[in-house]
C-alpha positions in Angstrom: 90.2 28.1 171.4 91.9 27.9 167.9 92.5 31.0 165.9 90.0 29.9 163.3 87.3 29.4 166.0 88.0 32.8 167.5 87.7 34.4 164.0 84.5 32.6 163.2 83.0 33.6 166.6 84.0 37.2 166.0 82.4 37.2 162.6 79.2 35.8 164.1 79.2 38.3 166.8 79.5 41.1 164.2 76.6 39.6 162.2 74.4 39.6 165.3 75.3 43.3 166.0 74.2 44.3 162.5 70.9 42.4 162.7 70.1 43.9 166.1 70.1 47.4 164.6 66.9 46.5 162.8 68.3 48.3 159.7 71.0 45.9 158.5 71.0 42.3 157.2 74.4 40.6 157.4 75.9 37.2 156.5 79.2 35.4 156.8 80.6 34.5 153.4 81.4 30.9 153.0 85.0 30.2 151.8 86.4 33.6 152.6 90.1 33.3 152.7 90.1 29.8 151.3 88.7 30.0 147.7 90.2 31.6 144.6 87.5 34.4 144.4 87.9 37.7 146.3 85.2 37.5 149.0 84.9 39.3 152.3 84.4 37.7 155.7 81.1 39.5 156.2 78.7 41.2 153.9 76.2 43.7 155.5 73.7 45.9 153.9 70.9 48.3 154.8 68.6 50.2 152.5 71.2 52.9 152.1 74.6 51.3 152.7 76.5 48.1 151.6 79.6 47.0 153.5 82.2 44.3 152.5 84.0 43.5 155.7 87.3 41.9 156.5 87.3 40.9 160.2 90.1 40.6 162.6 89.9 39.7 166.3 92.9 39.7 168.6 94.0 39.8 172.1 97.2 41.7 171.6 97.8 45.3 170.6 98.6 44.9 166.9 97.3 43.0 163.9 98.9 42.4 160.6 96.8 42.0 157.5 98.1 40.6 154.2 98.0 43.2 151.4 96.5 40.6 149.1 93.5 40.2 151.5 92.9 43.9 151.5 93.2 44.1 147.7 90.7 41.2 147.3 88.3 43.0 149.7 88.5 46.1 147.5 87.9 44.1 144.4 84.8 42.5 145.8 83.5 45.8 147.2 83.9 47.5 143.8 82.1 44.7 142.0 79.0 44.9 144.2 79.1 48.7 144.9 79.9 48.3 148.6 82.3 50.1 150.9 85.3 48.0 151.8 85.8 48.0 155.6 88.4 46.5 158.0 86.7 45.5 161.2 89.0 44.9 164.2 88.0 43.7 167.6 90.5 43.9 170.4 89.6 41.8 173.4 87.6 43.7 176.0 87.3 46.9 173.8 84.7 46.2 171.2 84.7 46.7 167.4 86.5 49.4 165.4 86.1 50.0 161.6 88.6 51.5 159.2 88.6 52.0 155.4 91.6 50.2 153.8 93.2 53.6 153.3 93.4 53.9 157.1 95.8 51.0 157.4 99.5 51.5 158.0 101.9 50.0 155.4 104.4 47.5 156.9 106.1 46.1 153.8 104.3 42.9 152.7 101.5 43.5 155.1 99.4 46.3 156.7 99.5 46.7 160.4 96.8 48.0 162.8 97.9 49.2 166.2 95.3 49.4 169.0 96.3 52.9 170.2 95.9 54.3 166.6 92.6 52.5 165.9 91.0 53.9 169.0 91.5 57.4 167.7 91.1 57.0 163.9 88.4 54.4 163.5 84.6 54.4 163.7 82.8 52.5 166.4 79.9 50.2 165.5 77.4 52.8 166.5 78.9 55.3 164.2 79.2 52.9 161.3 75.7 51.5 161.7 74.1 55.0 161.9 74.4 55.0 158.0 77.3 57.5 158.1 80.0 56.9 155.6 83.5 56.0 156.6 
């Protein structure tokens, strides 16, 4: 499976999780990462919470995210009054959610390590319970 296919499938999986709560609507944003406008991978909203989400899915223990992608996520979120969220799914462990401020600076990128995320991030259940990050 190509990296793009894996990412697309992960985004779709996350959308289904939001819809299954019965409280959130969610959509994939066409063109995310490939157009000049700052758009998230997924936009999810309930009656009380709006989320602009950058998704990452990986099989290893670390993920690098371009600083520019995080800045664009924050711009979009600010424009629509949403919370910017980084969603990370490690194979066989489920989804974790971090605010951009929870990312570790690694020079030109941010880095997310599995062992850190498991202790500092929210699970899907915590995020979808309308608590704030």
